[in-house]
C-alpha positions in Angstrom: -21.4 -51.2 9.7 -20.3 -52.0 6.3 -18.9 -48.8 3.9 -21.0 -47.9 0.5 -18.2 -47.4 -1.5 -16.0 -50.7 -2.0 -12.7 -50.6 -4.5 -13.6 -51.0 -7.1 -16.2 -48.2 -7.0 -13.7 -45.3 -5.7 -11.0 -46.6 -8.4 -13.5 -46.6 -11.0 -14.4 -42.8 -9.6 -10.9 -42.1 -9.3 -9.7 -43.3 -13.2 -13.0 -41.5 -14.5 -12.0 -38.2 -12.9 -8.5 -38.9 -14.1 -9.8 -39.4 -17.9 -11.9 -35.9 -17.9 -8.2 -33.3 -16.3 -6.5 -34.9 -19.5 -8.9 -34.8 -21.5 -9.1 -31.5 -20.8 -5.6 -31.6 -20.3 -5.4 -32.1 -24.3 -7.8 -29.8 -25.5 -6.0 -26.7 -23.9 -2.9 -25.1 -26.3 -0.8 -23.0 -26.2 -1.0 -20.2 -28.6 1.9 -20.4 -31.4 4.6 -17.9 -30.2 4.0 -14.3 -31.6 6.1 -13.3 -34.6 8.9 -11.7 -34.4 8.3 -9.0 -36.2 4.7 -9.1 -34.4 6.8 -8.6 -31.8 9.2 -5.7 -32.7 5.9 -3.4 -33.9 5.1 -4.6 -30.2 5.2 -1.0 -27.8 5.5 -1.0 -24.5 5.4 2.0 -22.0 6.4 2.2 -18.3 5.2 4.9 -15.6 7.4 4.8 -12.3 4.5 5.5 -9.6 6.7 6.8 -7.2 7.6 9.2 -9.3 4.1 10.2 -9.8 3.1 10.5 -6.1 6.5 12.2 -5.5 7.2 14.4 -8.0 4.0 15.8 -9.0 2.1 19.1 -8.8 -1.0 17.6 -6.9 0.8 15.3 -4.9 2.8 17.9 -3.1 -0.4 19.9 -2.8 -2.3 16.2 -1.4 1.0 16.2 0.7 0.3 19.9 2.1 -3.4 19.5 2.5 -2.8 16.6 4.7 0.3 18.6 6.4 -1.7 21.3 7.3 -5.0 19.4 8.2 -2.8 17.0 11.4 -1.2 20.0 12.4 -2.3 20.5 15.1 -3.5 16.9 16.4 0.4 16.8 16.0 1.8 19.5 17.3 -0.7 18.4 20.9 0.4 15.0 20.6 4.2 16.6 20.5 3.1 18.2 23.4 1.6 15.2 25.5 4.5 13.5 25.1 6.5 16.3 26.0 4.6 16.6 29.7 4.8 12.3 30.0 8.7 12.9 29.7 8.8 15.0 32.5 6.3 13.6 34.0 8.7 10.8 34.1 12.2 12.6 34.8 10.1 14.5 37.6 9.5 10.7 39.1 13.1 8.8 38.9 14.4 11.9 40.7 11.9 11.8 43.7 11.7 8.7 44.3 14.2 8.0 46.5 12.4 10.2 48.5 8.8 8.9 48.4 7.0 6.6 50.5 5.6 3.4 48.9 2.5 4.3 48.5 3.5 7.6 46.9 5.7 5.7 44.7 3.1 3.6 43.1 0.6 6.2 42.9 2.7 8.1 41.1 3.9 5.1 38.6 0.4 4.6 38.6 -0.9 7.7 37.0 2.6 7.3 35.2 1.0 4.3 33.4 -2.3 6.1 33.0 -1.1 9.7 31.4 1.7 6.5 29.3 -2.0 4.5 27.6 -4.0 7.6 27.2 -1.1 8.5 25.1 -0.3 5.7 23.4 -3.7 5.2 22.1 -4.2 9.2 21.0 -1.6 8.4 19.3 -2.2 5.5 17.7 -5.3 6.9 16.8 -3.5 9.9 15.4 -1.1 7.5 13.2 -4.6 6.0 11.8 -6.5 8.5 10.9 -3.2 9.8 9.2 -3.3 7.0 7.1 -6.2 6.7 6.2 -6.4 9.8 4.8 -2.9 9.8 2.9 -5.0 6.6 1.6 -7.8 8.4 0.2 -5.4 11.4 -1.2 -2.5 8.6 -3.0 -6.7 6.6 -4.2 -7.4 9.9 -5.9 -4.2 10.3 -7.4 -4.0 7.3 -8.5 -6.7 6.8 -10.0 -6.2 10.6 -12.2 -2.8 9.7 -13.0 -4.4 6.0 -14.7 -6.7 8.4 -16.9 -3.8 10.0 -17.6 -1.7 7.1 -18.8 -4.6 5.4 -20.5 -5.3 9.0 -23.2 -1.4 8.8 -23.2 -1.0 5.0 -24.7 -4.0 5.8 -26.2 -2.3 8.9 -28.4 1.2 7.5 -28.2 -0.3 3.9 -29.5 1.5 2.3 -26.7 0.4 -1.6 -27.0 1.2 -1.9 -23.0 1.9 0.2 -20.4 3.7 -1.0 -17.0 3.7 0.1 -13.5 5.6 -1.9 -11.8 8.8 -4.1 -12.7 12.5 -5.7 -11.9 14.5 -3.8 -14.4 13.2 -1.0 -17.0 15.3 0.6 -20.4 14.9 4.3 -19.6 13.8 3.8 -23.2 10.8 2.5 -21.8 10.2 5.4 -19.4 7.0 7.3 -20.1 7.2 8.8 -16.7 8.1 11.8 -17.1 5.3 12.3 -20.0 2.8 11.6 -17.6 3.9 13.4 -14.7 3.9 17.0 -17.7 0.3 16.2 -18.7 -0.6 16.0 -14.6 1.0 19.5 -13.9 -1.2 20.9 -16.8 -3.7 19.2 -15.6 -5.5 17.2 -18.2 
């Protein structure tokens, strides 16, 4: 079977695609560096979202709401875990006196109990995490609206929410927390 393409056809195609790429690269230009005066006039701010999630009234209210919402399930899980632990401890005490059949039956019961406990614990954790994410997203949406209000009111050009290093002079987190707590 003979190939449809010859080396010269492939070479020509590669040459054309290389030329096209070089043409695109030649057209792309880097914007000239901003004037030092323009950089000096740029206002940059920073908001620490971790602090927003821990120090605002809305965040504390959300945490209390979640705690109340999941308290009964958590208490039930803790009771279930304690019951399982007692059953396992009792089995360890009784095991030497049990027949092989009794021991196997109790082990099977304990494994079933443990599997149920682990499943309920996973479900609880998933439900809690989902609700936490919902509450945090609502808080973040509200906080972003407040950040935009503060940025516009104080004429900031850029507000960052994540950075490796931030000078304290750029941190506007306290202003955002105050605005959120004031209900803006």
